[in-house]
mmCIF file of the N, C-alpha and C atoms, coordinates in Angstrom:
data_MODEL
# 
_entry.id   MODEL 
# 
loop_
_atom_site.group_PDB 
_atom_site.id 
_atom_site.type_symbol 
_atom_site.label_atom_id 
_atom_site.label_alt_id 
_atom_site.label_comp_id 
_atom_site.label_asym_id 
_atom_site.label_entity_id 
_atom_site.label_seq_id 
_atom_site.pdbx_PDB_ins_code 
_atom_site.Cartn_x 
_atom_site.Cartn_y 
_atom_site.Cartn_z 
_atom_site.occupancy 
_atom_site.B_iso_or_equiv 
_atom_site.pdbx_formal_charge 
_atom_site.auth_seq_id 
_atom_site.auth_comp_id 
_atom_site.auth_asym_id 
_atom_site.auth_atom_id 
_atom_site.pdbx_PDB_model_num 
ATOM 1   N N  . UNK A 1 1  ? 0.836   -1.309 0.031   1.00 0.00 ? 1  UNK A N  1 
ATOM 2   C CA . UNK A 1 1  ? 0.112   0.022  -0.043  1.00 0.00 ? 1  UNK A CA 1 
ATOM 3   C C  . UNK A 1 1  ? 0.936   1.279  -0.029  1.00 0.00 ? 1  UNK A C  1 
ATOM 4   N N  . UNK A 1 2  ? 0.722   2.225  -0.906  1.00 0.00 ? 2  UNK A N  1 
ATOM 5   C CA . UNK A 1 2  ? 0.990   3.524  -1.075  1.00 0.00 ? 2  UNK A CA 1 
ATOM 6   C C  . UNK A 1 2  ? 0.387   4.543  -0.495  1.00 0.00 ? 2  UNK A C  1 
ATOM 7   N N  . UNK A 1 3  ? 0.926   5.256  0.605   1.00 0.00 ? 3  UNK A N  1 
ATOM 8   C CA . UNK A 1 3  ? -0.348  6.570  0.987   1.00 0.00 ? 3  UNK A CA 1 
ATOM 9   C C  . UNK A 1 3  ? 0.974   7.609  0.763   1.00 0.00 ? 3  UNK A C  1 
ATOM 10  N N  . UNK A 1 4  ? -0.090  8.585  0.227   1.00 0.00 ? 4  UNK A N  1 
ATOM 11  C CA . UNK A 1 4  ? 0.791   9.628  -0.186  1.00 0.00 ? 4  UNK A CA 1 
ATOM 12  C C  . UNK A 1 4  ? -0.040  11.160 0.577   1.00 0.00 ? 4  UNK A C  1 
ATOM 13  N N  . UNK A 1 5  ? 0.818   11.879 1.528   1.00 0.00 ? 5  UNK A N  1 
ATOM 14  C CA . UNK A 1 5  ? -0.023  12.880 1.967   1.00 0.00 ? 5  UNK A CA 1 
ATOM 15  C C  . UNK A 1 5  ? 0.185   14.319 1.383   1.00 0.00 ? 5  UNK A C  1 
ATOM 16  N N  . UNK A 1 6  ? 0.884   14.237 0.455   1.00 0.00 ? 6  UNK A N  1 
ATOM 17  C CA . UNK A 1 6  ? 0.714   15.530 -0.526  1.00 0.00 ? 6  UNK A CA 1 
ATOM 18  C C  . UNK A 1 6  ? 1.060   15.300 -1.750  1.00 0.00 ? 6  UNK A C  1 
ATOM 19  N N  . UNK A 1 7  ? 0.249   15.958 -2.663  1.00 0.00 ? 7  UNK A N  1 
ATOM 20  C CA . UNK A 1 7  ? 0.479   15.342 -4.328  1.00 0.00 ? 7  UNK A CA 1 
ATOM 21  C C  . UNK A 1 7  ? 1.267   16.653 -4.886  1.00 0.00 ? 7  UNK A C  1 
ATOM 22  N N  . UNK A 1 8  ? 2.050   17.213 -4.362  1.00 0.00 ? 8  UNK A N  1 
ATOM 23  C CA . UNK A 1 8  ? 2.832   18.483 -4.925  1.00 0.00 ? 8  UNK A CA 1 
ATOM 24  C C  . UNK A 1 8  ? 3.914   17.895 -5.877  1.00 0.00 ? 8  UNK A C  1 
ATOM 25  N N  . UNK A 1 9  ? 4.285   16.654 -5.558  1.00 0.00 ? 9  UNK A N  1 
ATOM 26  C CA . UNK A 1 9  ? 5.386   16.189 -6.586  1.00 0.00 ? 9  UNK A CA 1 
ATOM 27  C C  . UNK A 1 9  ? 4.635   14.906 -7.177  1.00 0.00 ? 9  UNK A C  1 
ATOM 28  N N  . UNK A 1 10 ? 3.950   15.165 -8.062  1.00 0.00 ? 10 UNK A N  1 
ATOM 29  C CA . UNK A 1 10 ? 3.171   14.274 -8.880  1.00 0.00 ? 10 UNK A CA 1 
ATOM 30  C C  . UNK A 1 10 ? 4.131   13.508 -9.581  1.00 0.00 ? 10 UNK A C  1 
ATOM 31  N N  . UNK A 1 11 ? 5.262   14.130 -10.374 1.00 0.00 ? 11 UNK A N  1 
ATOM 32  C CA . UNK A 1 11 ? 6.285   13.312 -11.256 1.00 0.00 ? 11 UNK A CA 1 
ATOM 33  C C  . UNK A 1 11 ? 6.733   12.044 -10.311 1.00 0.00 ? 11 UNK A C  1 
ATOM 34  N N  . UNK A 1 12 ? 7.308   12.377 -9.071  1.00 0.00 ? 12 UNK A N  1 
ATOM 35  C CA . UNK A 1 12 ? 7.897   11.544 -8.098  1.00 0.00 ? 12 UNK A CA 1 
ATOM 36  C C  . UNK A 1 12 ? 6.754   10.255 -8.059  1.00 0.00 ? 12 UNK A C  1 
ATOM 37  N N  . UNK A 1 13 ? 5.766   10.681 -7.743  1.00 0.00 ? 13 UNK A N  1 
ATOM 38  C CA . UNK A 1 13 ? 4.680   9.362  -7.250  1.00 0.00 ? 13 UNK A CA 1 
ATOM 39  C C  . UNK A 1 13 ? 4.408   8.627  -8.346  1.00 0.00 ? 13 UNK A C  1 
ATOM 40  N N  . UNK A 1 14 ? 4.213   9.499  -9.606  1.00 0.00 ? 14 UNK A N  1 
ATOM 41  C CA . UNK A 1 14 ? 3.787   8.566  -10.823 1.00 0.00 ? 14 UNK A CA 1 
ATOM 42  C C  . UNK A 1 14 ? 5.062   7.835  -11.233 1.00 0.00 ? 14 UNK A C  1 
ATOM 43  N N  . UNK A 1 15 ? 6.194   8.073  -10.985 1.00 0.00 ? 15 UNK A N  1 
ATOM 44  C CA . UNK A 1 15 ? 7.731   7.260  -11.368 1.00 0.00 ? 15 UNK A CA 1 
ATOM 45  C C  . UNK A 1 15 ? 7.287   5.978  -10.318 1.00 0.00 ? 15 UNK A C  1 
ATOM 46  N N  . UNK A 1 16 ? 7.481   6.092  -9.043  1.00 0.00 ? 16 UNK A N  1 
ATOM 47  C CA . UNK A 1 16 ? 7.062   5.485  -7.980  1.00 0.00 ? 16 UNK A CA 1 
ATOM 48  C C  . UNK A 1 16 ? 6.360   4.026  -8.244  1.00 0.00 ? 16 UNK A C  1 
ATOM 49  N N  . UNK A 1 17 ? 5.272   4.555  -8.982  1.00 0.00 ? 17 UNK A N  1 
ATOM 50  C CA . UNK A 1 17 ? 4.007   3.806  -9.444  1.00 0.00 ? 17 UNK A CA 1 
ATOM 51  C C  . UNK A 1 17 ? 4.115   2.813  -10.572 1.00 0.00 ? 17 UNK A C  1 
ATOM 52  N N  . UNK A 1 18 ? 4.844   3.719  -11.379 1.00 0.00 ? 18 UNK A N  1 
ATOM 53  C CA . UNK A 1 18 ? 4.847   3.112  -12.807 1.00 0.00 ? 18 UNK A CA 1 
ATOM 54  C C  . UNK A 1 18 ? 5.744   1.951  -12.839 1.00 0.00 ? 18 UNK A C  1 
ATOM 55  N N  . UNK A 1 19 ? 5.085   0.766  -13.475 1.00 0.00 ? 19 UNK A N  1 
ATOM 56  C CA . UNK A 1 19 ? 5.802   -0.662 -13.267 1.00 0.00 ? 19 UNK A CA 1 
ATOM 57  C C  . UNK A 1 19 ? 5.792   -1.226 -12.204 1.00 0.00 ? 19 UNK A C  1 
ATOM 58  N N  . UNK A 1 20 ? 5.608   -0.923 -11.004 1.00 0.00 ? 20 UNK A N  1 
ATOM 59  C CA . UNK A 1 20 ? 5.687   -1.452 -9.750  1.00 0.00 ? 20 UNK A CA 1 
ATOM 60  C C  . UNK A 1 20 ? 4.285   -2.335 -9.580  1.00 0.00 ? 20 UNK A C  1 
ATOM 61  N N  . UNK A 1 21 ? 4.583   -3.655 -9.561  1.00 0.00 ? 21 UNK A N  1 
ATOM 62  C CA . UNK A 1 21 ? 3.133   -4.430 -9.599  1.00 0.00 ? 21 UNK A CA 1 
ATOM 63  C C  . UNK A 1 21 ? 2.816   -4.665 -8.193  1.00 0.00 ? 21 UNK A C  1 
ATOM 64  N N  . UNK A 1 22 ? 3.839   -4.354 -7.277  1.00 0.00 ? 22 UNK A N  1 
ATOM 65  C CA . UNK A 1 22 ? 3.634   -4.668 -5.907  1.00 0.00 ? 22 UNK A CA 1 
ATOM 66  C C  . UNK A 1 22 ? 2.586   -3.618 -5.361  1.00 0.00 ? 22 UNK A C  1 
ATOM 67  N N  . UNK A 1 23 ? 2.477   -2.718 -5.735  1.00 0.00 ? 23 UNK A N  1 
ATOM 68  C CA . UNK A 1 23 ? 1.654   -1.474 -5.097  1.00 0.00 ? 23 UNK A CA 1 
ATOM 69  C C  . UNK A 1 23 ? -0.064  -2.040 -5.303  1.00 0.00 ? 23 UNK A C  1 
ATOM 70  N N  . UNK A 1 24 ? -0.610  -2.270 -4.793  1.00 0.00 ? 24 UNK A N  1 
ATOM 71  C CA . UNK A 1 24 ? -2.109  -2.897 -4.981  1.00 0.00 ? 24 UNK A CA 1 
ATOM 72  C C  . UNK A 1 24 ? -2.910  -1.617 -4.358  1.00 0.00 ? 24 UNK A C  1 
ATOM 73  N N  . UNK A 1 25 ? -2.515  -0.766 -3.358  1.00 0.00 ? 25 UNK A N  1 
ATOM 74  C CA . UNK A 1 25 ? -3.197  0.291  -2.850  1.00 0.00 ? 25 UNK A CA 1 
ATOM 75  C C  . UNK A 1 25 ? -2.933  1.573  -3.018  1.00 0.00 ? 25 UNK A C  1 
ATOM 76  N N  . UNK A 1 26 ? -3.303  2.704  -3.799  1.00 0.00 ? 26 UNK A N  1 
ATOM 77  C CA . UNK A 1 26 ? -2.906  3.982  -3.690  1.00 0.00 ? 26 UNK A CA 1 
ATOM 78  C C  . UNK A 1 26 ? -3.825  4.818  -3.168  1.00 0.00 ? 26 UNK A C  1 
ATOM 79  N N  . UNK A 1 27 ? -3.569  5.274  -2.032  1.00 0.00 ? 27 UNK A N  1 
ATOM 80  C CA . UNK A 1 27 ? -4.342  6.366  -0.933  1.00 0.00 ? 27 UNK A CA 1 
ATOM 81  C C  . UNK A 1 27 ? -4.107  7.762  -1.299  1.00 0.00 ? 27 UNK A C  1 
ATOM 82  N N  . UNK A 1 28 ? -4.602  8.590  -1.962  1.00 0.00 ? 28 UNK A N  1 
ATOM 83  C CA . UNK A 1 28 ? -4.140  9.755  -2.493  1.00 0.00 ? 28 UNK A CA 1 
ATOM 84  C C  . UNK A 1 28 ? -5.340  10.713 -1.780  1.00 0.00 ? 28 UNK A C  1 
ATOM 85  N N  . UNK A 1 29 ? -5.988  10.267 -0.676  1.00 0.00 ? 29 UNK A N  1 
ATOM 86  C CA . UNK A 1 29 ? -6.868  11.296 -0.092  1.00 0.00 ? 29 UNK A CA 1 
ATOM 87  C C  . UNK A 1 29 ? -6.503  12.588 0.935   1.00 0.00 ? 29 UNK A C  1 
ATOM 88  N N  . UNK A 1 30 ? -7.325  13.713 0.439   1.00 0.00 ? 30 UNK A N  1 
ATOM 89  C CA . UNK A 1 30 ? -6.809  15.060 0.867   1.00 0.00 ? 30 UNK A CA 1 
ATOM 90  C C  . UNK A 1 30 ? -5.526  15.485 0.254   1.00 0.00 ? 30 UNK A C  1 
ATOM 91  N N  . UNK A 1 31 ? -5.008  15.108 -0.755  1.00 0.00 ? 31 UNK A N  1 
ATOM 92  C CA . UNK A 1 31 ? -3.617  15.473 -1.188  1.00 0.00 ? 31 UNK A CA 1 
ATOM 93  C C  . UNK A 1 31 ? -3.450  16.646 -1.663  1.00 0.00 ? 31 UNK A C  1 
ATOM 94  N N  . UNK A 1 32 ? -4.795  17.407 -2.311  1.00 0.00 ? 32 UNK A N  1 
ATOM 95  C CA . UNK A 1 32 ? -4.606  18.399 -3.677  1.00 0.00 ? 32 UNK A CA 1 
ATOM 96  C C  . UNK A 1 32 ? -4.536  18.106 -4.952  1.00 0.00 ? 32 UNK A C  1 
ATOM 97  N N  . UNK A 1 33 ? -4.753  16.949 -5.276  1.00 0.00 ? 33 UNK A N  1 
ATOM 98  C CA . UNK A 1 33 ? -4.673  16.072 -6.431  1.00 0.00 ? 33 UNK A CA 1 
ATOM 99  C C  . UNK A 1 33 ? -5.888  17.302 -7.164  1.00 0.00 ? 33 UNK A C  1 
ATOM 100 N N  . UNK A 1 34 ? -5.335  17.437 -8.486  1.00 0.00 ? 34 UNK A N  1 
ATOM 101 C CA . UNK A 1 34 ? -6.085  18.277 -9.368  1.00 0.00 ? 34 UNK A CA 1 
ATOM 102 C C  . UNK A 1 34 ? -6.397  17.542 -10.867 1.00 0.00 ? 34 UNK A C  1 
ATOM 103 N N  . UNK A 1 35 ? -7.215  18.242 -11.660 1.00 0.00 ? 35 UNK A N  1 
ATOM 104 C CA . UNK A 1 35 ? -7.300  17.659 -12.787 1.00 0.00 ? 35 UNK A CA 1 
ATOM 105 C C  . UNK A 1 35 ? -6.022  17.229 -13.877 1.00 0.00 ? 35 UNK A C  1 
ATOM 106 N N  . UNK A 1 36 ? -5.091  18.192 -13.501 1.00 0.00 ? 36 UNK A N  1 
ATOM 107 C CA . UNK A 1 36 ? -3.583  17.758 -14.506 1.00 0.00 ? 36 UNK A CA 1 
ATOM 108 C C  . UNK A 1 36 ? -3.164  16.921 -13.855 1.00 0.00 ? 36 UNK A C  1 
ATOM 109 N N  . UNK A 1 37 ? -3.149  16.702 -12.398 1.00 0.00 ? 37 UNK A N  1 
ATOM 110 C CA . UNK A 1 37 ? -2.371  15.509 -11.718 1.00 0.00 ? 37 UNK A CA 1 
ATOM 111 C C  . UNK A 1 37 ? -3.164  14.248 -12.033 1.00 0.00 ? 37 UNK A C  1 
ATOM 112 N N  . UNK A 1 38 ? -4.417  14.477 -11.917 1.00 0.00 ? 38 UNK A N  1 
ATOM 113 C CA . UNK A 1 38 ? -5.149  13.322 -12.464 1.00 0.00 ? 38 UNK A CA 1 
ATOM 114 C C  . UNK A 1 38 ? -4.938  12.472 -13.792 1.00 0.00 ? 38 UNK A C  1 
ATOM 115 N N  . UNK A 1 39 ? -4.599  13.614 -14.783 1.00 0.00 ? 39 UNK A N  1 
ATOM 116 C CA . UNK A 1 39 ? -4.370  13.166 -15.925 1.00 0.00 ? 39 UNK A CA 1 
ATOM 117 C C  . UNK A 1 39 ? -3.028  12.301 -16.447 1.00 0.00 ? 39 UNK A C  1 
ATOM 118 N N  . UNK A 1 40 ? -2.087  12.898 -15.582 1.00 0.00 ? 40 UNK A N  1 
ATOM 119 C CA . UNK A 1 40 ? -0.661  12.034 -15.220 1.00 0.00 ? 40 UNK A CA 1 
ATOM 120 C C  . UNK A 1 40 ? -0.676  10.794 -14.718 1.00 0.00 ? 40 UNK A C  1 
ATOM 121 N N  . UNK A 1 41 ? -1.920  10.744 -13.531 1.00 0.00 ? 41 UNK A N  1 
ATOM 122 C CA . UNK A 1 41 ? -1.711  9.497  -12.796 1.00 0.00 ? 41 UNK A CA 1 
ATOM 123 C C  . UNK A 1 41 ? -2.534  8.424  -13.881 1.00 0.00 ? 41 UNK A C  1 
ATOM 124 N N  . UNK A 1 42 ? -3.493  8.820  -14.579 1.00 0.00 ? 42 UNK A N  1 
ATOM 125 C CA . UNK A 1 42 ? -4.384  8.139  -15.366 1.00 0.00 ? 42 UNK A CA 1 
ATOM 126 C C  . UNK A 1 42 ? -3.391  7.191  -16.399 1.00 0.00 ? 42 UNK A C  1 
ATOM 127 N N  . UNK A 1 43 ? -2.454  8.132  -16.854 1.00 0.00 ? 43 UNK A N  1 
ATOM 128 C CA . UNK A 1 43 ? -1.365  7.648  -17.799 1.00 0.00 ? 43 UNK A CA 1 
ATOM 129 C C  . UNK A 1 43 ? -0.632  6.635  -17.115 1.00 0.00 ? 43 UNK A C  1 
ATOM 130 N N  . UNK A 1 44 ? -0.277  6.790  -16.099 1.00 0.00 ? 44 UNK A N  1 
ATOM 131 C CA . UNK A 1 44 ? 0.899   6.138  -15.152 1.00 0.00 ? 44 UNK A CA 1 
ATOM 132 C C  . UNK A 1 44 ? -0.121  4.654  -14.948 1.00 0.00 ? 44 UNK A C  1 
ATOM 133 N N  . UNK A 1 45 ? -1.087  4.751  -14.595 1.00 0.00 ? 45 UNK A N  1 
ATOM 134 C CA . UNK A 1 45 ? -1.899  3.675  -13.974 1.00 0.00 ? 45 UNK A CA 1 
ATOM 135 C C  . UNK A 1 45 ? -2.305  2.268  -15.190 1.00 0.00 ? 45 UNK A C  1 
ATOM 136 N N  . UNK A 1 46 ? -2.388  3.124  -16.272 1.00 0.00 ? 46 UNK A N  1 
ATOM 137 C CA . UNK A 1 46 ? -2.952  2.188  -17.400 1.00 0.00 ? 46 UNK A CA 1 
ATOM 138 C C  . UNK A 1 46 ? -2.243  0.623  -17.465 1.00 0.00 ? 46 UNK A C  1 
ATOM 139 N N  . UNK A 1 47 ? -2.849  -0.114 -17.461 1.00 0.00 ? 47 UNK A N  1 
ATOM 140 C CA . UNK A 1 47 ? -2.509  -1.441 -17.487 1.00 0.00 ? 47 UNK A CA 1 
ATOM 141 C C  . UNK A 1 47 ? -1.482  -2.222 -16.334 1.00 0.00 ? 47 UNK A C  1 
ATOM 142 N N  . UNK A 1 48 ? -1.813  -1.091 -14.814 1.00 0.00 ? 48 UNK A N  1 
ATOM 143 C CA . UNK A 1 48 ? -1.293  -1.590 -13.250 1.00 0.00 ? 48 UNK A CA 1 
ATOM 144 C C  . UNK A 1 48 ? -2.139  -2.606 -13.033 1.00 0.00 ? 48 UNK A C  1 
ATOM 145 N N  . UNK A 1 49 ? -1.674  -3.235 -11.931 1.00 0.00 ? 49 UNK A N  1 
ATOM 146 C CA . UNK A 1 49 ? -2.264  -4.231 -10.949 1.00 0.00 ? 49 UNK A CA 1 
ATOM 147 C C  . UNK A 1 49 ? -3.005  -3.728 -9.874  1.00 0.00 ? 49 UNK A C  1 
ATOM 148 N N  . UNK A 1 50 ? -3.263  -2.432 -9.968  1.00 0.00 ? 50 UNK A N  1 
ATOM 149 C CA . UNK A 1 50 ? -3.834  -1.532 -8.947  1.00 0.00 ? 50 UNK A CA 1 
ATOM 150 C C  . UNK A 1 50 ? -5.103  -2.114 -8.317  1.00 0.00 ? 50 UNK A C  1 
ATOM 151 N N  . UNK A 1 51 ? -5.466  -2.513 -7.424  1.00 0.00 ? 51 UNK A N  1 
ATOM 152 C CA . UNK A 1 51 ? -6.940  -2.928 -6.773  1.00 0.00 ? 51 UNK A CA 1 
ATOM 153 C C  . UNK A 1 51 ? -7.728  -1.732 -6.221  1.00 0.00 ? 51 UNK A C  1 
ATOM 154 N N  . UNK A 1 52 ? -7.211  -0.712 -5.484  1.00 0.00 ? 52 UNK A N  1 
ATOM 155 C CA . UNK A 1 52 ? -7.630  0.239  -4.613  1.00 0.00 ? 52 UNK A CA 1 
ATOM 156 C C  . UNK A 1 52 ? -7.268  1.313  -4.916  1.00 0.00 ? 52 UNK A C  1 
ATOM 157 N N  . UNK A 1 53 ? -7.761  2.291  -5.155  1.00 0.00 ? 53 UNK A N  1 
ATOM 158 C CA . UNK A 1 53 ? -7.650  3.790  -5.383  1.00 0.00 ? 53 UNK A CA 1 
ATOM 159 C C  . UNK A 1 53 ? -8.428  4.624  -4.787  1.00 0.00 ? 53 UNK A C  1 
ATOM 160 N N  . UNK A 1 54 ? -8.086  5.654  -3.851  1.00 0.00 ? 54 UNK A N  1 
ATOM 161 C CA . UNK A 1 54 ? -8.481  6.658  -3.140  1.00 0.00 ? 54 UNK A CA 1 
ATOM 162 C C  . UNK A 1 54 ? -8.147  7.998  -3.342  1.00 0.00 ? 54 UNK A C  1 
ATOM 163 N N  . UNK A 1 55 ? -9.199  8.652  -4.101  1.00 0.00 ? 55 UNK A N  1 
ATOM 164 C CA . UNK A 1 55 ? -9.032  9.797  -4.578  1.00 0.00 ? 55 UNK A CA 1 
ATOM 165 C C  . UNK A 1 55 ? -9.886  11.029 -4.011  1.00 0.00 ? 55 UNK A C  1 
ATOM 166 N N  . UNK A 1 56 ? -10.487 10.519 -2.695  1.00 0.00 ? 56 UNK A N  1 
ATOM 167 C CA . UNK A 1 56 ? -11.684 11.516 -1.826  1.00 0.00 ? 56 UNK A CA 1 
ATOM 168 C C  . UNK A 1 56 ? -10.981 12.870 -1.609  1.00 0.00 ? 56 UNK A C  1 
ATOM 169 N N  . UNK A 1 57 ? -11.832 13.939 -1.471  1.00 0.00 ? 57 UNK A N  1 
ATOM 170 C CA . UNK A 1 57 ? -11.335 14.960 -0.730  1.00 0.00 ? 57 UNK A CA 1 
ATOM 171 C C  . UNK A 1 57 ? -10.099 15.663 -1.600  1.00 0.00 ? 57 UNK A C  1 
ATOM 172 N N  . UNK A 1 58 ? -10.258 15.670 -2.733  1.00 0.00 ? 58 UNK A N  1 
ATOM 173 C CA . UNK A 1 58 ? -9.214  16.212 -3.890  1.00 0.00 ? 58 UNK A CA 1 
ATOM 174 C C  . UNK A 1 58 ? -10.082 17.660 -4.693  1.00 0.00 ? 58 UNK A C  1 
ATOM 175 N N  . UNK A 1 59 ? -9.105  18.315 -5.396  1.00 0.00 ? 59 UNK A N  1 
ATOM 176 C CA . UNK A 1 59 ? -9.575  19.223 -6.083  1.00 0.00 ? 59 UNK A CA 1 
ATOM 177 C C  . UNK A 1 59 ? -9.887  18.678 -7.885  1.00 0.00 ? 59 UNK A C  1 
ATOM 178 N N  . UNK A 1 60 ? -10.759 17.401 -7.825  1.00 0.00 ? 60 UNK A N  1 
ATOM 179 C CA . UNK A 1 60 ? -10.680 16.976 -9.085  1.00 0.00 ? 60 UNK A CA 1 
ATOM 180 C C  . UNK A 1 60 ? -12.173 17.587 -9.614  1.00 0.00 ? 60 UNK A C  1 
ATOM 181 N N  . UNK A 1 61 ? -12.436 18.516 -10.488 1.00 0.00 ? 61 UNK A N  1 
ATOM 182 C CA . UNK A 1 61 ? -13.495 18.853 -11.252 1.00 0.00 ? 61 UNK A CA 1 
ATOM 183 C C  . UNK A 1 61 ? -14.316 18.096 -12.391 1.00 0.00 ? 61 UNK A C  1 
ATOM 184 N N  . UNK A 1 62 ? -15.107 18.507 -13.006 1.00 0.00 ? 62 UNK A N  1 
ATOM 185 C CA . UNK A 1 62 ? -15.740 18.066 -13.989 1.00 0.00 ? 62 UNK A CA 1 
ATOM 186 C C  . UNK A 1 62 ? -14.891 17.814 -15.447 1.00 0.00 ? 62 UNK A C  1 
ATOM 187 N N  . UNK A 1 63 ? -13.826 18.645 -15.462 1.00 0.00 ? 63 UNK A N  1 
ATOM 188 C CA . UNK A 1 63 ? -12.619 18.458 -16.361 1.00 0.00 ? 63 UNK A CA 1 
ATOM 189 C C  . UNK A 1 63 ? -11.969 17.439 -16.023 1.00 0.00 ? 63 UNK A C  1 
ATOM 190 N N  . UNK A 1 64 ? -11.854 16.835 -15.046 1.00 0.00 ? 64 UNK A N  1 
ATOM 191 C CA . UNK A 1 64 ? -11.147 15.626 -14.796 1.00 0.00 ? 64 UNK A CA 1 
ATOM 192 C C  . UNK A 1 64 ? -11.642 14.238 -14.956 1.00 0.00 ? 64 UNK A C  1 
ATOM 193 N N  . UNK A 1 65 ? -13.124 14.385 -15.283 1.00 0.00 ? 65 UNK A N  1 
ATOM 194 C CA . UNK A 1 65 ? -13.458 13.262 -15.355 1.00 0.00 ? 65 UNK A CA 1 
ATOM 195 C C  . UNK A 1 65 ? -13.200 12.171 -16.677 1.00 0.00 ? 65 UNK A C  1 
ATOM 196 N N  . UNK A 1 66 ? -12.904 12.759 -17.697 1.00 0.00 ? 66 UNK A N  1 
ATOM 197 C CA . UNK A 1 66 ? -12.111 12.000 -18.948 1.00 0.00 ? 66 UNK A CA 1 
ATOM 198 C C  . UNK A 1 66 ? -11.010 11.373 -18.603 1.00 0.00 ? 66 UNK A C  1 
ATOM 199 N N  . UNK A 1 67 ? -10.218 11.562 -17.436 1.00 0.00 ? 67 UNK A N  1 
ATOM 200 C CA . UNK A 1 67 ? -9.012  10.926 -16.777 1.00 0.00 ? 67 UNK A CA 1 
ATOM 201 C C  . UNK A 1 67 ? -9.413  9.672  -15.992 1.00 0.00 ? 67 UNK A C  1 
ATOM 202 N N  . UNK A 1 68 ? -10.554 10.106 -15.225 1.00 0.00 ? 68 UNK A N  1 
ATOM 203 C CA . UNK A 1 68 ? -10.801 9.276  -14.493 1.00 0.00 ? 68 UNK A CA 1 
ATOM 204 C C  . UNK A 1 68 ? -11.622 7.965  -15.278 1.00 0.00 ? 68 UNK A C  1 
ATOM 205 N N  . UNK A 1 69 ? -12.257 8.164  -16.343 1.00 0.00 ? 69 UNK A N  1 
ATOM 206 C CA . UNK A 1 69 ? -12.728 7.469  -17.151 1.00 0.00 ? 69 UNK A CA 1 
ATOM 207 C C  . UNK A 1 69 ? -11.561 6.656  -17.837 1.00 0.00 ? 69 UNK A C  1 
ATOM 208 N N  . UNK A 1 70 ? -10.483 7.153  -17.997 1.00 0.00 ? 70 UNK A N  1 
ATOM 209 C CA . UNK A 1 70 ? -9.275  6.396  -18.329 1.00 0.00 ? 70 UNK A CA 1 
ATOM 210 C C  . UNK A 1 70 ? -8.960  5.526  -17.597 1.00 0.00 ? 70 UNK A C  1 
ATOM 211 N N  . UNK A 1 71 ? -8.639  5.828  -16.344 1.00 0.00 ? 71 UNK A N  1 
ATOM 212 C CA . UNK A 1 71 ? -8.460  4.764  -15.573 1.00 0.00 ? 71 UNK A CA 1 
ATOM 213 C C  . UNK A 1 71 ? -9.242  3.751  -15.023 1.00 0.00 ? 71 UNK A C  1 
ATOM 214 N N  . UNK A 1 72 ? -10.699 4.087  -15.238 1.00 0.00 ? 72 UNK A N  1 
ATOM 215 C CA . UNK A 1 72 ? -11.415 2.773  -15.207 1.00 0.00 ? 72 UNK A CA 1 
ATOM 216 C C  . UNK A 1 72 ? -11.421 1.829  -16.001 1.00 0.00 ? 72 UNK A C  1 
ATOM 217 N N  . UNK A 1 73 ? -11.352 2.523  -17.399 1.00 0.00 ? 73 UNK A N  1 
ATOM 218 C CA . UNK A 1 73 ? -11.170 1.813  -18.764 1.00 0.00 ? 73 UNK A CA 1 
ATOM 219 C C  . UNK A 1 73 ? -10.111 0.888  -18.914 1.00 0.00 ? 73 UNK A C  1 
ATOM 220 N N  . UNK A 1 74 ? -8.964  1.458  -18.377 1.00 0.00 ? 74 UNK A N  1 
ATOM 221 C CA . UNK A 1 74 ? -7.573  0.702  -18.699 1.00 0.00 ? 74 UNK A CA 1 
ATOM 222 C C  . UNK A 1 74 ? -6.766  0.200  -17.357 1.00 0.00 ? 74 UNK A C  1 
ATOM 223 N N  . UNK A 1 75 ? -7.361  0.133  -16.204 1.00 0.00 ? 75 UNK A N  1 
ATOM 224 C CA . UNK A 1 75 ? -6.799  -0.381 -15.124 1.00 0.00 ? 75 UNK A CA 1 
ATOM 225 C C  . UNK A 1 75 ? -7.974  -1.631 -14.815 1.00 0.00 ? 75 UNK A C  1 
ATOM 226 N N  . UNK A 1 76 ? -7.956  -2.418 -15.449 1.00 0.00 ? 76 UNK A N  1 
ATOM 227 C CA . UNK A 1 76 ? -9.000  -3.468 -15.253 1.00 0.00 ? 76 UNK A CA 1 
ATOM 228 C C  . UNK A 1 76 ? -8.969  -4.427 -14.045 1.00 0.00 ? 76 UNK A C  1 
ATOM 229 N N  . UNK A 1 77 ? -7.713  -4.260 -13.171 1.00 0.00 ? 77 UNK A N  1 
ATOM 230 C CA . UNK A 1 77 ? -7.850  -5.230 -12.095 1.00 0.00 ? 77 UNK A CA 1 
ATOM 231 C C  . UNK A 1 77 ? -8.256  -3.859 -10.851 1.00 0.00 ? 77 UNK A C  1 
ATOM 232 N N  . UNK A 1 78 ? -8.661  -2.892 -11.157 1.00 0.00 ? 78 UNK A N  1 
ATOM 233 C CA . UNK A 1 78 ? -9.071  -1.942 -10.062 1.00 0.00 ? 78 UNK A CA 1 
ATOM 234 C C  . UNK A 1 78 ? -10.880 -2.704 -9.839  1.00 0.00 ? 78 UNK A C  1 
ATOM 235 N N  . UNK A 1 79 ? -10.695 -2.869 -8.276  1.00 0.00 ? 79 UNK A N  1 
ATOM 236 C CA . UNK A 1 79 ? -11.774 -3.277 -7.655  1.00 0.00 ? 79 UNK A CA 1 
ATOM 237 C C  . UNK A 1 79 ? -12.678 -2.142 -6.893  1.00 0.00 ? 79 UNK A C  1 
ATOM 238 N N  . UNK A 1 80 ? -11.868 -1.177 -6.585  1.00 0.00 ? 80 UNK A N  1 
ATOM 239 C CA . UNK A 1 80 ? -12.476 -0.137 -5.568  1.00 0.00 ? 80 UNK A CA 1 
ATOM 240 C C  . UNK A 1 80 ? -11.727 1.334  -5.782  1.00 0.00 ? 80 UNK A C  1 
ATOM 241 N N  . UNK A 1 81 ? -12.940 2.200  -6.032  1.00 0.00 ? 81 UNK A N  1 
ATOM 242 C CA . UNK A 1 81 ? -12.504 3.692  -6.219  1.00 0.00 ? 81 UNK A CA 1 
ATOM 243 C C  . UNK A 1 81 ? -13.349 4.083  -5.282  1.00 0.00 ? 81 UNK A C  1 
ATOM 244 N N  . UNK A 1 82 ? -12.590 5.137  -4.442  1.00 0.00 ? 82 UNK A N  1 
ATOM 245 C CA . UNK A 1 82 ? -13.420 6.126  -3.377  1.00 0.00 ? 82 UNK A CA 1 
ATOM 246 C C  . UNK A 1 82 ? -12.655 7.619  -3.725  1.00 0.00 ? 82 UNK A C  1 
# 
């Protein structure tokens, strides 16, 4: 499980997650994640083995919904999205 407290370093987090099949849960609750960050995350999570993703209490607007849709479409192992 990877728990992130601040999402100001989006590139570092995406590099850590990319290609790391050991990470099954990603907790990004209340990290200040925005639509642009979500786009980068969506590209990173494509084809991952992630099972749980928590994006609660962030700054994701309607503009971020296409990126969320990308995550749901391309991360077939995802069982829970909060």
